Structures are given as C-alpha cells and as structure tokens.
DOLOZA-545409 format. One record per residue: residue in three letters; residue number from 1; x negated, y negated, z negated of N, C-alpha, C in turn. Coordinates in nm, 4 decimals, decimal comma. Atoms other than C-alpha are relative to their C-alpha. Layout:
! residues N
<atom ALA NUM <X Y Z> <X Y Z> <X Y Z>>;
...
END
This chain:
! residues 172
<atom MET 1 <-0,0406 -0,0406 -0,1054> <0,8924 1,3525 -2,2556> <-0,0216 -0,2318 -0,0566>>;
<atom ARG 2 <0,0866 0,1509 -0,0009> <0,7209 0,9522 -2,1001> <0,1704 -0,0729 0,0858>>;
<atom HIS 3 <-0,1026 0,1070 -0,0093> <1,0623 0,8032 -1,9754> <0,1849 0,0690 -0,0692>>;
<atom PRO 4 <-0,0418 -0,0774 0,1187> <1,2842 0,9273 -2,2355> <0,1643 -0,0790 0,0697>>;
<atom ASP 5 <-0,0657 0,0234 -0,0883> <1,5505 0,6562 -2,0255> <0,0366 0,0188 0,2058>>;
<atom PHE 6 <-0,0044 -0,0791 -0,0752> <1,5870 0,8230 -1,6960> <0,1118 0,0764 -0,0085>>;
<atom ASN 7 <-0,0453 -0,0628 -0,0197> <1,8239 1,0095 -1,6087> <0,0196 0,1645 0,1021>>;
<atom GLU 8 <0,1288 -0,0912 -0,1138> <1,8147 1,3136 -1,4362> <-0,0159 0,0191 0,1435>>;
<atom GLY 9 <0,0006 -0,0016 -0,1543> <1,9395 1,2704 -1,1390> <-0,1719 -0,0774 0,0090>>;
<atom ARG 10 <0,0906 0,1071 0,0003> <1,6851 0,9841 -1,1160> <-0,1946 0,0776 0,0345>>;
<atom LEU 11 <0,1077 -0,1012 -0,0267> <1,3810 1,2122 -1,2433> <0,0142 0,0989 0,0840>>;
<atom ALA 12 <0,0354 -0,1046 -0,0367> <1,4551 1,4797 -0,9987> <-0,0775 -0,0397 0,1783>>;
<atom LYS 13 <0,0528 0,0484 -0,0935> <1,3948 1,2090 -0,7373> <-0,1216 -0,0206 0,0577>>;
<atom VAL 14 <0,2237 0,0295 0,0142> <1,0324 1,1368 -0,8741> <-0,0423 0,1493 0,0272>>;
<atom ARG 15 <0,0559 -0,1339 0,0268> <0,9808 1,4711 -0,8846> <-0,0296 0,0655 0,1706>>;
<atom SER 16 <-0,0356 -0,0628 -0,1256> <1,1086 1,6059 -0,5708> <-0,1379 -0,1137 0,1157>>;
<atom HIS 17 <0,1145 0,0065 -0,1129> <0,8721 1,3185 -0,4008> <-0,1767 0,0199 -0,1042>>;
<atom VAL 18 <0,1092 -0,0157 0,0390> <0,5846 1,3784 -0,6267> <-0,0906 0,1161 0,0733>>;
<atom VAL 19 <0,0663 -0,1385 -0,0549> <0,5176 1,7702 -0,5156> <0,0354 -0,0380 0,1620>>;
<atom SER 20 <-0,0101 0,0427 -0,1515> <0,6407 1,6509 -0,1293> <-0,0938 0,0903 0,0010>>;
<atom ARG 21 <0,0263 -0,0911 -0,0988> <0,4721 1,8396 0,1112> <-0,1225 -0,2292 -0,0051>>;
<atom ALA 22 <0,1306 0,1899 -0,0058> <0,2822 1,4010 0,2122> <-0,0490 -0,0637 -0,1267>>;
<atom THR 23 <-0,0150 0,0989 0,1396> <0,2692 1,3229 -0,1890> <-0,1855 0,0937 0,0103>>;
<atom CYS 24 <0,1104 -0,1459 0,0197> <0,0325 1,6780 -0,1938> <-0,0895 -0,0798 0,0858>>;
<atom ALA 25 <0,1331 0,0508 -0,0580> <-0,2068 1,5005 0,0865> <0,0007 -0,1332 -0,0052>>;
<atom GLU 26 <0,0877 0,1071 0,0211> <-0,2358 1,2515 0,0334> <-0,0842 0,0234 -0,1734>>;
<atom VAL 27 <0,0615 0,0150 0,1022> <-0,3737 1,3156 -0,3113> <-0,1029 0,0411 0,0231>>;
<atom ALA 28 <0,0798 -0,0752 -0,1056> <-0,5650 1,5722 -0,1321> <-0,1486 -0,1184 0,0635>>;
<atom ARG 29 <0,0906 0,0963 -0,0790> <-0,7552 1,3226 0,0985> <-0,0356 -0,0643 -0,1205>>;
<atom GLU 30 <-0,0140 0,1519 0,1617> <-0,7715 1,0548 -0,2544> <-0,1576 0,0904 -0,0716>>;
<atom LEU 31 <0,0896 -0,0482 0,0930> <-0,9778 1,3062 -0,3886> <-0,0952 0,1041 0,0474>>;
<atom ASP 32 <0,0321 0,0373 -0,1100> <-1,1171 1,3765 -0,0410> <-0,0791 0,1631 0,0020>>;
<atom LEU 33 <0,0745 -0,0885 -0,1210> <-1,1077 1,7410 0,0064> <-0,0351 0,0785 0,1530>>;
<atom GLY 34 <0,0490 -0,0425 -0,1186> <-1,1025 1,8162 0,3458> <-0,0807 -0,0807 0,0261>>;
<atom ARG 35 <0,1601 0,0021 0,0060> <-1,5075 1,6987 0,3004> <-0,0236 0,0946 -0,0440>>;
<atom ARG 36 <0,0030 -0,1453 0,0504> <-1,5152 1,9902 0,0381> <0,0352 0,1702 0,0761>>;
<atom LEU 37 <-0,0608 -0,1351 -0,0373> <-1,2971 2,2454 0,2234> <-0,1454 0,0141 0,0934>>;
<atom ILE 38 <0,0787 -0,0431 -0,1630> <-1,5313 2,2149 0,5958> <-0,1485 -0,0481 -0,0927>>;
<atom GLU 39 <0,0924 -0,0137 0,0799> <-1,8750 2,2059 0,2958> <0,0479 0,1462 -0,0010>>;
<atom HIS 40 <0,0331 -0,1248 -0,0346> <-1,7714 2,5476 0,2110> <0,0836 0,1797 0,1018>>;
<atom ALA 41 <-0,0912 -0,0539 -0,1376> <-1,5541 2,7087 0,5197> <-0,1053 0,0992 0,0689>>;
<atom GLY 42 <0,0396 -0,0960 -0,1300> <-1,8483 2,9074 0,6562> <-0,0360 0,0384 0,0660>>;
<atom ASP 43 <0,0268 -0,0014 -0,1139> <-1,9320 2,9899 0,9887> <0,1441 0,0618 0,0400>>;
<atom THR 44 <-0,0896 -0,0732 0,0197> <-1,5473 3,0937 0,9936> <0,0602 -0,0681 0,1754>>;
<atom GLN 45 <-0,0336 0,0777 -0,2199> <-1,5023 2,7958 1,2881> <-0,0334 -0,0437 0,0607>>;
<atom THR 46 <0,1031 0,2021 -0,0385> <-1,5911 2,4844 1,4602> <0,0068 -0,0554 -0,0363>>;
<atom ASP 47 <0,0304 0,1437 0,0886> <-1,7209 2,2237 1,3637> <0,1255 -0,1005 0,0330>>;
<atom GLU 48 <-0,1191 0,0493 -0,0375> <-1,4408 2,1032 1,5603> <0,0993 0,0060 -0,0695>>;
<atom GLU 49 <-0,0769 0,0132 0,1198> <-1,2121 2,2836 1,4064> <0,0357 0,0055 -0,1539>>;
<atom LEU 50 <-0,0194 0,0780 0,1528> <-1,2490 2,2141 1,0818> <-0,0134 -0,0736 -0,0329>>;
<atom GLU 51 <-0,0976 0,1702 -0,0328> <-1,2248 1,8576 1,1560> <0,0838 -0,0027 -0,0079>>;
<atom ARG 52 <-0,1161 0,0205 0,0357> <-0,9188 1,9295 1,2405> <0,0926 0,0269 -0,1353>>;
<atom LEU 53 <-0,0467 0,0140 0,0788> <-0,8395 2,1337 1,0296> <0,0326 -0,1058 -0,1703>>;
<atom SER 54 <0,0418 0,0704 0,1091> <-0,9667 1,9385 0,7444> <0,0997 -0,2038 -0,0349>>;
<atom ARG 55 <-0,0406 0,1307 -0,0044> <-0,7831 1,6286 0,8129> <0,1710 0,0520 0,0528>>;
<atom ASN 56 <-0,1127 0,0079 -0,0797> <-0,4441 1,8053 0,8623> <0,1143 0,0071 -0,1694>>;
<atom ARG 57 <-0,1392 -0,0038 0,1030> <-0,1001 1,7632 0,6251> <0,0726 0,1173 -0,0714>>;
<atom ASN 58 <-0,0579 -0,1198 0,0412> <-0,0181 2,0532 0,5439> <-0,0879 0,1233 -0,0156>>;
<atom VAL 59 <0,1256 -0,0367 -0,0074> <-0,3852 2,2425 0,5333> <-0,0342 -0,1119 -0,1648>>;
<atom LEU 60 <-0,0062 0,0471 0,0538> <-0,3929 1,9420 0,3052> <0,0104 0,0551 -0,2053>>;
<atom ALA 61 <-0,1455 -0,0880 0,0908> <-0,1132 2,0580 0,0748> <-0,0152 0,1117 -0,0592>>;
<atom ALA 62 <0,1191 -0,1570 0,0996> <-0,2229 2,4127 0,0185> <-0,0973 0,0317 -0,0314>>;
<atom VAL 63 <0,1851 -0,0525 0,0912> <-0,5230 2,3326 -0,0709> <-0,0344 -0,0874 -0,1348>>;
<atom ILE 64 <-0,0059 0,0572 0,1506> <-0,4366 2,0884 -0,3925> <0,0791 0,1263 -0,0144>>;
<atom GLU 65 <-0,0855 -0,0196 0,1663> <-0,1692 2,3177 -0,5447> <-0,0665 0,1588 0,0356>>;
<atom ALA 66 <0,1028 -0,1074 0,1002> <-0,4301 2,6517 -0,5022> <-0,0306 -0,0444 -0,0268>>;
<atom ALA 67 <0,1294 0,0845 0,0858> <-0,6715 2,3724 -0,6360> <0,1343 0,0636 -0,0930>>;
<atom LEU 68 <-0,0543 -0,0268 0,1479> <-0,4209 2,3779 -0,9077> <0,0632 0,0636 -0,0996>>;
<atom GLY 69 <-0,0542 -0,1708 0,0425> <-0,2534 2,7299 -0,9394> <-0,0950 0,0273 -0,0899>>;
<atom ALA 70 <0,1316 -0,0605 0,0623> <-0,6283 2,7952 -0,9546> <-0,0335 -0,0576 -0,1606>>;
<atom LEU 71 <0,0918 0,1789 0,0632> <-0,7297 2,5125 -1,2415> <0,1009 0,0752 -0,1263>>;
<atom PHE 72 <-0,0918 -0,0702 0,1148> <-0,3322 2,6160 -1,4362> <-0,0191 0,2273 -0,0386>>;
<atom LEU 73 <0,0399 -0,2049 0,0850> <-0,4573 3,0133 -1,4366> <-0,1343 -0,0194 -0,0740>>;
<atom GLU 74 <0,1467 0,0711 0,1146> <-0,8108 2,9664 -1,5777> <-0,0299 -0,0418 -0,1063>>;
<atom HIS 75 <-0,0517 0,1151 0,1262> <-0,7253 2,7159 -1,7898> <0,1040 -0,0201 -0,1427>>;
<atom GLY 76 <-0,1172 0,0985 0,1297> <-0,4166 2,6073 -1,9475> <0,0726 -0,0995 0,0841>>;
<atom PHE 77 <0,0114 0,1268 -0,0251> <-0,2153 2,3550 -1,8542> <-0,0246 -0,0873 -0,0776>>;
<atom ALA 78 <0,0877 0,1205 0,0620> <-0,3362 2,1636 -2,1636> <-0,1049 -0,0967 0,0567>>;
<atom ALA 79 <0,1014 0,0506 -0,0295> <-0,6129 2,1706 -2,0265> <-0,0338 -0,0697 0,1032>>;
<atom ILE 80 <-0,0172 0,0602 -0,0774> <-0,5213 2,0229 -1,7596> <0,0343 -0,1665 0,0577>>;
<atom GLU 81 <-0,1813 0,1391 0,0050> <-0,1835 1,7977 -1,7407> <-0,1546 -0,1530 -0,0615>>;
<atom ASP 82 <0,0200 0,1553 -0,0180> <-0,4194 1,4230 -1,8236> <-0,0154 0,0479 0,1568>>;
<atom ALA 83 <0,1106 0,0333 -0,1763> <-0,6484 1,5362 -1,4327> <0,1060 -0,0427 -0,0104>>;
<atom ILE 84 <-0,1146 -0,0235 -0,0518> <-0,3420 1,6211 -1,3111> <0,0867 -0,1528 0,0547>>;
<atom VAL 85 <-0,0723 0,1353 0,0436> <-0,1346 1,3231 -1,4159> <-0,0506 -0,1130 -0,0062>>;
<atom ALA 86 <0,1198 0,0597 -0,0323> <-0,3908 1,0978 -1,3416> <-0,0198 0,0243 0,2076>>;
<atom ALA 87 <0,0349 0,0000 -0,1726> <-0,4887 1,2313 -0,9781> <0,1133 -0,0205 0,0267>>;
<atom PHE 88 <-0,1590 0,0249 -0,0884> <-0,0776 1,1670 -0,8969> <0,0496 -0,1215 -0,0725>>;
<atom SER 89 <-0,0141 0,1086 0,0736> <-0,0706 0,8495 -1,0792> <0,1185 -0,1730 0,0764>>;
<atom GLY 90 <0,0041 0,0468 -0,1497> <-0,0502 0,6619 -0,7812> <0,1712 0,0147 0,0386>>;
<atom GLN 91 <-0,1335 0,0125 -0,0603> <0,2720 0,8306 -0,6786> <0,1028 0,0250 -0,0852>>;
<atom ILE 92 <-0,1490 0,0342 0,1073> <0,4942 0,8547 -0,9468> <0,0171 -0,1051 0,0155>>;
<atom GLU 93 <-0,0242 0,1044 0,0042> <0,3981 0,5568 -1,0354> <0,1219 -0,0959 0,1554>>;
<atom GLU 94 <-0,1470 0,0204 -0,1784> <0,5824 0,4581 -0,5842> <0,1200 0,0378 -0,1129>>;
<atom ALA 95 <-0,1477 -0,0482 0,1202> <0,8311 0,7042 -0,7377> <0,1606 -0,0600 -0,1105>>;
<atom LEU 96 <-0,0414 0,0780 0,0261> <0,9837 0,5071 -1,0010> <-0,0130 -0,0957 -0,0013>>;
<atom THR 97 <-0,0767 0,1544 -0,0138> <0,9700 0,1695 -0,9150> <0,0489 -0,0624 0,1643>>;
<atom THR 98 <-0,0369 0,0416 -0,1015> <1,0700 0,1926 -0,5691> <0,0418 0,1861 0,0755>>;
<atom ARG 99 <-0,0695 -0,1560 -0,0707> <1,2707 0,3949 -0,3095> <-0,0640 0,0537 0,0871>>;
<atom VAL 100 <0,0448 -0,1151 -0,0598> <1,1151 0,7979 -0,1693> <0,1438 0,0310 0,0695>>;
<atom ASP 101 <-0,0450 -0,0427 -0,0965> <1,3470 0,8734 -0,0260> <0,1695 -0,0069 0,0236>>;
<atom TYR 102 <-0,1455 0,0452 -0,1249> <1,6481 0,7596 0,1982> <0,0279 0,0228 0,0408>>;
<atom LYS 103 <-0,1393 -0,0372 -0,0261> <1,8343 1,0472 0,2880> <0,0592 -0,0209 -0,0898>>;
<atom THR 104 <-0,0994 -0,0153 0,0394> <1,9379 1,1087 0,0248> <0,0451 -0,1430 -0,1045>>;
<atom ASP 105 <-0,0596 0,1717 -0,0363> <1,9937 0,7774 -0,0716> <0,0878 -0,0638 0,0958>>;
<atom LEU 106 <-0,1106 0,0294 -0,0527> <2,1733 0,6957 0,2062> <0,1723 0,1148 -0,0350>>;
<atom GLN 107 <-0,0729 -0,0888 -0,0285> <2,3524 1,0175 0,2104> <0,0812 -0,0548 -0,2432>>;
<atom GLU 108 <-0,1213 0,0286 0,0760> <2,4835 0,9685 -0,2005> <0,1031 -0,2149 -0,0203>>;
<atom LEU 109 <-0,0994 0,1175 0,0317> <2,5610 0,6034 -0,1185> <0,1658 0,0142 0,1546>>;
<atom LEU 110 <-0,0278 0,0056 0,0041> <2,8047 0,6680 0,2067> <0,0778 0,0600 -0,0735>>;
<atom ALA 111 <-0,0153 -0,1401 0,0496> <2,9161 1,0059 0,0124> <0,1236 -0,1276 -0,0802>>;
<atom ARG 112 <-0,0833 0,0848 0,0752> <3,1241 0,6917 -0,2096> <0,1209 -0,0500 0,0686>>;
<atom SER 113 <-0,1331 -0,0035 -0,1112> <3,3053 0,6273 0,0927> <0,0697 0,1040 0,0689>>;
<atom GLY 114 <-0,0593 -0,1259 -0,0275> <3,3911 0,9506 0,2037> <-0,0428 0,0540 0,1809>>;
<atom LEU 115 <0,0486 0,0144 -0,1223> <3,1416 0,8964 0,5082> <-0,1453 0,1205 0,0096>>;
<atom GLN 116 <0,1026 -0,0970 -0,0457> <2,8238 1,1126 0,6506> <-0,0762 -0,0274 0,0737>>;
<atom VAL 117 <0,0579 -0,0041 -0,1301> <2,5310 1,1186 0,8100> <-0,0507 0,1082 0,0747>>;
<atom THR 118 <-0,0408 -0,1078 -0,1002> <2,4493 1,3200 1,0595> <-0,2252 -0,0080 0,0826>>;
<atom TYR 119 <0,1286 0,0171 -0,1003> <2,0104 1,3030 1,2097> <0,0371 0,0779 0,1377>>;
<atom ALA 120 <-0,0091 -0,0114 -0,1533> <1,9698 1,3139 1,5876> <-0,1680 -0,0233 0,0328>>;
<atom GLU 121 <0,1961 -0,0083 -0,0519> <1,5861 1,4370 1,7388> <0,0738 -0,1255 0,1104>>;
<atom ILE 122 <0,0114 0,0448 -0,1241> <1,5456 1,1661 2,0302> <-0,0489 0,0289 0,0872>>;
<atom SER 123 <0,0700 -0,0775 -0,0210> <1,2124 1,2569 2,1230> <-0,0570 0,0235 -0,0492>>;
<atom VAL 124 <0,1762 -0,0668 -0,0059> <0,9105 1,4635 2,0834> <-0,0968 -0,0684 0,0929>>;
<atom GLU 125 <0,1298 0,0343 -0,1287> <0,6300 1,3190 2,2250> <-0,1469 0,0550 -0,0134>>;
<atom GLY 126 <0,1227 -0,0537 -0,0104> <0,2125 1,4768 2,2340> <0,0060 0,1279 -0,0115>>;
<atom PRO 127 <-0,0531 -0,1382 -0,0143> <0,0730 1,7857 2,2096> <0,0403 0,0468 -0,1105>>;
<atom PRO 128 <-0,1015 -0,0652 0,0980> <0,1582 2,0086 1,9008> <-0,0691 0,0311 -0,1583>>;
<atom HIS 129 <0,0624 0,0672 0,1264> <-0,1450 1,9106 1,6847> <0,0743 -0,1628 -0,0614>>;
<atom ASP 130 <-0,0335 0,1817 -0,0030> <-0,0080 1,5052 1,7560> <0,1218 -0,0233 -0,0038>>;
<atom ARG 131 <-0,1403 0,0428 -0,0246> <0,3132 1,5075 1,7343> <0,0633 -0,1561 -0,0820>>;
<atom ARG 132 <-0,0640 0,1059 0,0279> <0,5391 1,1701 1,7734> <0,1906 0,0057 -0,0577>>;
<atom PHE 133 <-0,1286 -0,0918 0,0067> <0,8953 1,2639 1,6652> <0,1326 -0,1827 0,0487>>;
<atom THR 134 <0,0050 0,1387 0,0226> <1,1592 0,9710 1,6695> <0,1498 0,0712 0,0332>>;
<atom CYS 135 <-0,1707 -0,0695 0,0624> <1,5200 1,0654 1,5165> <0,0505 -0,1274 -0,0578>>;
<atom ALA 136 <-0,0797 0,0915 0,0421> <1,8123 0,8324 1,4808> <0,1272 0,0090 -0,1047>>;
<atom ALA 137 <-0,1255 -0,0485 0,1085> <2,0489 0,8357 1,1494> <0,1752 -0,0578 0,1252>>;
<atom LEU 138 <-0,0987 0,0222 -0,0835> <2,4187 0,8507 1,3221> <0,1613 -0,0079 -0,1424>>;
<atom ILE 139 <-0,0803 0,0644 0,0687> <2,7243 0,7396 1,0745> <0,1446 0,0501 0,1112>>;
<atom GLY 140 <-0,1060 -0,0050 -0,1167> <3,0505 0,8323 1,2921> <-0,0027 0,0077 0,0710>>;
<atom GLY 141 <-0,0102 0,0184 -0,1186> <2,9042 0,8872 1,5460> <-0,0939 -0,1244 0,0641>>;
<atom GLU 142 <0,0289 0,1066 -0,0904> <2,7460 0,5512 1,6232> <-0,1237 0,0244 -0,0555>>;
<atom GLU 143 <0,1761 0,0234 0,1097> <2,3475 0,5262 1,5248> <0,0087 -0,1680 -0,0194>>;
<atom HIS 144 <-0,0334 0,0447 0,0973> <2,2944 0,3575 1,1886> <-0,1624 -0,0958 -0,0287>>;
<atom GLY 145 <0,1274 0,0334 0,0473> <1,8982 0,3407 1,1997> <-0,0842 0,1184 0,1270>>;
<atom ARG 146 <0,1454 -0,1412 -0,0925> <1,6134 0,5176 1,4346> <-0,1259 -0,0132 -0,0732>>;
<atom GLY 147 <0,1605 0,0678 0,0273> <1,2702 0,5770 1,3049> <-0,0498 0,1313 0,0520>>;
<atom GLU 148 <0,1555 -0,1249 -0,0719> <0,9264 0,7730 1,4143> <-0,0644 0,0571 -0,1103>>;
<atom GLY 149 <0,1316 -0,1218 0,0999> <0,7097 1,0088 1,2198> <-0,0717 0,1170 0,0926>>;
<atom GLN 150 <0,1103 -0,1999 -0,0666> <0,4671 1,2942 1,2511> <0,0565 0,0905 0,0239>>;
<atom THR 151 <-0,0962 -0,1261 0,0590> <0,7303 1,5245 1,1217> <0,0445 -0,1357 0,0488>>;
<atom LYS 152 <-0,1934 -0,0911 -0,0616> <1,1215 1,5687 1,1913> <0,0113 -0,0726 -0,1364>>;
<atom LYS 153 <-0,1247 0,0491 0,1528> <1,1958 1,5005 0,8504> <-0,0795 -0,1608 -0,0262>>;
<atom ALA 154 <0,0924 0,1379 0,0133> <0,9078 1,1616 0,8201> <0,1356 -0,1122 0,1105>>;
<atom ALA 155 <-0,0977 0,0380 -0,0776> <1,1105 1,0757 1,1176> <0,1436 -0,0718 -0,0192>>;
<atom GLU 156 <-0,1638 -0,0005 0,0423> <1,4757 1,0668 0,9801> <-0,0412 -0,0822 -0,1565>>;
<atom GLN 157 <0,0374 0,1153 0,1812> <1,3236 0,9163 0,6406> <0,0413 -0,0497 0,0381>>;
<atom GLU 158 <0,0365 0,1529 -0,1038> <1,1910 0,6277 0,8972> <0,1697 -0,1148 0,0156>>;
<atom ALA 159 <-0,1131 0,0591 -0,0213> <1,6099 0,6239 1,0240> <0,1119 -0,0639 -0,0911>>;
<atom ALA 160 <-0,0812 -0,0269 0,2066> <1,8336 0,6783 0,6508> <-0,1047 -0,1867 0,0031>>;
<atom ARG 161 <0,0793 0,1103 0,0516> <1,5706 0,3699 0,5854> <0,0869 -0,1401 0,0542>>;
<atom GLU 162 <-0,0415 0,1758 -0,1207> <1,6824 0,1279 0,8871> <0,1680 0,0194 -0,0441>>;
<atom ALA 163 <-0,1695 -0,0468 -0,0091> <2,0387 0,3044 0,8453> <0,0186 -0,0384 -0,1486>>;
<atom LEU 164 <-0,0461 -0,0161 0,0673> <2,0596 0,2532 0,4910> <-0,0093 -0,1778 -0,0573>>;
<atom ALA 165 <0,0087 0,0632 -0,0358> <1,9293 -0,0717 0,5321> <0,1426 -0,1211 0,0208>>;
<atom ARG 166 <-0,0885 0,1396 -0,0841> <2,2015 -0,2191 0,7820> <0,1334 -0,0035 -0,0722>>;
<atom VAL 167 <-0,1390 -0,0993 0,0087> <2,5045 -0,0226 0,6228> <-0,0391 -0,0929 -0,1301>>;
<atom GLU 168 <-0,0301 0,0646 0,1142> <2,3935 -0,2044 0,2352> <0,0170 -0,1448 0,0154>>;
<atom GLY 169 <-0,0179 0,1734 -0,1029> <2,4172 -0,5606 0,4729> <0,0978 -0,0004 0,0334>>;
<atom GLU 170 <-0,1434 0,0021 -0,0272> <2,6989 -0,4504 0,5622> <0,1233 -0,0353 -0,0904>>;
<atom SER 171 <-0,1629 -0,0558 0,1294> <2,8847 -0,4222 0,2494> <-0,0040 -0,1180 -0,1472>>;
<atom SER 172 <0,0851 0,1191 0,1367> <2,6928 -0,7141 0,0792> <0,1118 -0,1748 0,0591>>;
END
C-alpha cells in the first residue's frame, strides 16, 4: 500500500478524483489520444467532426478507459501498472495534496451542524456542444456560493468551493 497513513475515506476521495471523467480526459489529452483517434478513425466522419470529437471530454475519457481495458485484457495488470501510475501520477498527487471534491467536503462539514446543501441551476448558455452552466450552492435556502463550468457538475463543484470557503470563514 502506497499510503498506509491515509484512512479509507481519504483514499476513496483520491480514487474518485483519479477515475473521474474529467481526470481521464485530462490524461488522454496529455497522452495526445485525440490526435491518435483522428489518425486511426478512417473515413467514417468529416474532418470537422473528427476534430470536435478528438477534443470532447467524454470521448477522450471513453478512449482512455477503452485503451486501459484492452491493455489490461491483453497484458494483465502487473505489466501495465507502472505505466498507468506514471500516466496518472500528476492527478494522484493533486488528489493527495489538495481538495478536489468540494461538494463532498461541504456536505460533510454541514452535516456536523445538521445542515444540508442543495444546488440550483441558475442558467445554461451556449449550443449543446459548448455549454456554460451557472449553479448556486444553497444552505438553508440562502445562496452561499456560485460557480460556472462546462458541465453542471463542474459548476456545482465551483459553487461548493465558494460556499465552503465562506462557511469555513464564518466559523473561524
């Protein structure tokens, strides 16, 4: 075990961050899998469509997941473990050293006081392939944070980050 001093909850948060769609897409970008997708796509899509797909977070995450699954089936875990850890090392380190799940952290902090947070979608702008979401974190019906992101989840995380900073500031 690489981190025997970490409790199960902390390790679960690290794992959740590392296997998230956003993290997988980031690693896929670092490995230039979008370009490789274009090179091996054949004539099934237009160049414009291939370019759009090669930058799409969901597509990139699916490509890396499929590649890792194929490598695992072909070579086994022991043969690919070091390469996977190396590819994800930056994201693992980030999850070990910084807050990465503000929604869970806020929810846990509020639960100690018997409070709950809810999220409200304030607005959605842009075409389906390039959306911008704005969400608010509400505690006791009052807005404590607001965030924007390319996904509703990302906007909620930003709203939670802002709310968490505010709540922690009020309690100190």
